[in-house]
C-alpha positions as CSV (number, residue, x, y, z in Angstrom):
1,X,-18.2,24.9,5.4
2,X,-16.8,28.0,3.9
3,X,-18.7,30.1,1.3
4,X,-16.3,29.1,-1.5
5,X,-18.0,27.0,-4.2
6,X,-16.4,24.6,-6.6
7,X,-17.5,22.2,-9.3
8,X,-15.5,19.0,-9.6
9,X,-15.7,17.1,-12.8
10,X,-14.5,13.7,-11.8
11,X,-14.7,9.9,-11.7
12,X,-13.7,7.5,-8.9
13,X,-10.0,7.0,-10.0
14,X,-6.9,7.7,-8.1
15,X,-6.5,11.1,-9.8
16,X,-10.1,12.0,-9.3
17,X,-9.9,11.0,-5.6
18,X,-6.9,13.2,-4.9
19,X,-9.1,16.2,-5.5
20,X,-12.3,15.0,-3.8
21,X,-10.2,14.0,-0.7
22,X,-8.6,17.5,-0.7
23,X,-12.0,19.2,-0.9
24,X,-13.3,17.1,1.9
25,X,-10.2,17.9,4.0
26,X,-10.7,21.6,3.4
27,X,-14.4,21.4,4.3
28,X,-15.5,23.6,1.4
29,X,-18.7,23.3,-0.5
30,X,-18.5,21.7,-3.9
31,X,-20.7,19.9,-6.5
32,X,-19.4,16.7,-8.0
33,X,-20.2,16.3,-11.7
34,X,-19.5,12.7,-12.8
35,X,-17.7,12.2,-16.1
36,X,-18.1,8.5,-17.0
37,X,-14.7,7.6,-18.5
38,X,-15.9,4.1,-19.1
39,X,-18.6,5.2,-21.5
40,X,-16.3,7.9,-23.1
41,X,-17.9,11.1,-21.7
42,X,-14.3,12.5,-21.4
43,X,-14.2,12.6,-25.2
44,X,-17.3,14.7,-25.7
45,X,-16.9,18.3,-26.8
46,X,-18.6,19.8,-23.8
47,X,-15.9,18.3,-21.6
48,X,-12.9,18.9,-23.9
49,X,-13.8,22.5,-24.0
50,X,-12.7,22.7,-20.3
51,X,-10.3,19.8,-20.4
52,X,-8.1,20.1,-23.5
53,X,-6.4,16.7,-22.7
54,X,-9.7,15.0,-22.2
55,X,-8.8,13.8,-18.7
56,X,-10.4,14.1,-15.3
57,X,-10.4,15.8,-12.9
58,X,-11.3,19.3,-13.7
59,X,-11.9,21.9,-11.0
60,X,-14.0,25.0,-11.5
61,X,-13.6,27.7,-9.0
62,X,-16.9,29.5,-9.3
63,X,-15.8,32.6,-7.5
64,X,-12.8,33.0,-9.8
65,X,-14.5,31.8,-13.0
66,X,-11.5,29.5,-13.4
67,X,-11.2,26.0,-14.7
68,X,-8.1,24.0,-13.8
69,X,-6.9,20.7,-15.2
70,X,-4.1,18.3,-13.9
71,X,-4.7,17.0,-10.4
72,X,-1.3,18.1,-9.0
73,X,-1.9,21.7,-10.1
74,X,-5.4,21.6,-8.6
75,X,-4.1,20.4,-5.2
76,X,-1.4,23.1,-5.2
77,X,-4.1,25.7,-6.1
78,X,-6.4,24.7,-3.3
79,X,-3.6,24.5,-0.8
80,X,-2.4,28.0,-1.7
81,X,-5.9,29.5,-1.7
82,X,-7.0,28.0,1.6
83,X,-3.5,28.1,3.3
84,X,-3.6,24.5,4.3
85,X,-1.7,21.3,3.7
86,X,1.3,23.2,2.2
87,X,4.0,24.5,4.6
88,X,4.9,28.1,4.6
89,X,8.6,27.8,5.4
90,X,10.8,27.7,2.4
91,X,12.5,24.3,2.9
92,X,9.4,22.4,3.8
93,X,7.4,24.0,1.0
94,X,9.9,22.6,-1.6
95,X,10.1,19.3,0.1
96,X,6.4,18.9,-0.4
97,X,6.6,20.1,-3.9
98,X,9.3,17.5,-4.7
99,X,7.2,14.7,-3.4
100,X,4.1,16.0,-5.2
101,X,6.0,16.0,-8.4
102,X,7.4,12.5,-7.6
103,X,3.8,11.3,-7.4
104,X,2.8,13.1,-10.6
105,X,5.9,12.0,-12.6
106,X,6.4,8.5,-11.2
107,X,3.9,7.0,-8.8
108,X,0.9,7.9,-11.0
109,X,2.2,7.0,-14.5
110,X,4.0,3.8,-13.5
111,X,1.4,2.4,-11.2
112,X,-1.2,3.4,-13.8
113,X,0.6,1.3,-16.5
114,X,0.8,-1.5,-14.0
115,X,-3.0,-1.4,-13.6
116,X,-3.4,-1.3,-17.4
117,X,-1.3,-4.4,-18.1
118,X,-1.7,-6.5,-15.0
119,X,-5.3,-5.8,-14.0
120,X,-7.2,-4.8,-17.1
121,X,-5.2,-6.5,-19.8
122,X,-3.5,-9.5,-18.2
123,X,-1.8,-11.8,-20.7
124,X,-1.4,-9.2,-23.4
125,X,2.3,-8.5,-22.9
126,X,4.5,-10.4,-20.5
127,X,7.3,-7.9,-21.0
128,X,5.1,-5.0,-20.0
129,X,3.7,-6.9,-17.0
130,X,7.1,-7.6,-15.6
131,X,8.4,-4.1,-16.4
132,X,5.7,-2.3,-14.6
133,X,5.5,-4.6,-11.6
134,X,9.3,-4.2,-11.1
135,X,9.0,-0.4,-11.4
136,X,6.1,-0.4,-9.0
137,X,8.1,-2.4,-6.5
138,X,11.0,0.0,-6.8
139,X,8.7,3.0,-6.2
140,X,7.1,1.4,-3.2
141,X,10.6,0.8,-1.8
142,X,11.5,4.5,-2.4
143,X,8.3,5.5,-0.5
144,X,8.9,3.0,2.2
145,X,12.4,4.4,2.8
146,X,11.1,7.9,2.9
147,X,8.5,6.9,5.5
148,X,11.0,5.3,7.8
149,X,10.4,6.9,11.2
150,X,8.1,9.5,9.6
151,X,4.3,9.8,10.0
152,X,3.9,11.6,6.7
153,X,5.9,12.1,3.5
154,X,7.2,15.4,4.7
155,X,6.8,16.8,8.3
156,X,3.1,17.1,8.4
157,X,0.1,15.8,6.5
158,X,0.2,17.6,3.2
159,X,-0.8,17.6,-0.5
160,X,2.1,15.1,-1.0
161,X,0.2,12.6,1.1
162,X,-3.2,13.4,-0.4
163,X,-1.7,13.0,-4.0
164,X,0.0,9.7,-3.3
165,X,-2.5,7.8,-1.0
166,X,-5.2,7.1,-3.7
167,X,-2.6,5.4,-5.9
168,X,-1.4,3.2,-3.0
169,X,-5.0,2.4,-2.3
170,X,-4.9,0.3,-5.5
171,X,-2.0,-1.9,-4.4
172,X,-4.2,-5.0,-5.0
173,X,-4.4,-4.2,-8.7
174,X,-0.7,-3.7,-8.9
175,X,0.4,-7.2,-7.8
176,X,1.9,-5.6,-4.7
177,X,2.1,-7.3,-1.3
178,X,1.8,-4.1,0.7
179,X,3.0,-6.0,3.8
180,X,6.5,-6.1,2.2
181,X,6.6,-2.3,2.8
182,X,5.8,-1.9,6.5
183,X,6.3,1.9,6.6
184,X,4.0,2.4,3.6
185,X,1.4,0.1,5.2
186,X,1.5,2.0,8.5
187,X,1.2,5.4,6.7
188,X,-1.5,4.0,4.4
189,X,-3.7,2.7,7.2
190,X,-3.3,5.9,9.3
191,X,-4.5,8.1,6.4
192,X,-7.3,5.7,5.6
193,X,-8.8,6.4,9.0
194,X,-9.3,10.0,8.3
195,X,-13.0,10.9,7.8
196,X,-12.3,13.3,4.9
197,X,-10.3,10.6,3.1
198,X,-13.1,8.1,3.5
199,X,-15.7,10.6,2.2
200,X,-13.5,11.7,-0.7
201,X,-12.7,8.1,-1.6
202,X,-16.3,7.1,-1.7
203,X,-17.5,10.0,-3.8
204,X,-19.5,8.5,-6.7
205,X,-18.7,5.0,-5.4
206,X,-20.4,4.7,-2.0
207,X,-20.4,0.9,-2.1
208,X,-16.6,0.6,-2.8
209,X,-14.6,-0.5,0.3
210,X,-11.2,1.0,0.9
211,X,-8.7,-1.9,0.6
């Protein structure tokens, strides 16, 4: 463990797990502070003072007296600070950044809407259910093509993988048969075997089994 200390304000969601997995991969010391989004803690003033959008996760870098919101930014910040999981060469760096933004702009929002309509609110809107299932399938196909003959999204394990994996870990809530995407399945299983991924996934949810 390095001497760097962080506070992670989080809850066991895909976005929260991105950062806990990253911190575990880095092997740095951190304190997890649960923000129960089910009971509405994210709307309380103490939290909104550090998270203007009222969303988890928030990372506090104690050494820098800095609070960061938005999981993609947090991953990039940690990768740059610790010089890990982000390539140094120009071309690979921007490949990783493209796929990080792909997760932030597409994988997260679309699969999140899928969860909302097909898992938490089934039967409320047939149009929305079909729309977000179809878009989820399209995105899985994009990722499956990308992972053809590749072990990772770019050349090596990176923040692109760390950002994307927790969303794929909810494939059961997305009405997705992951076996229809063999390259995604292979990639998903290989990352799930990493000790840091298992520890980061189970933060605040020790009894939850990785699908």
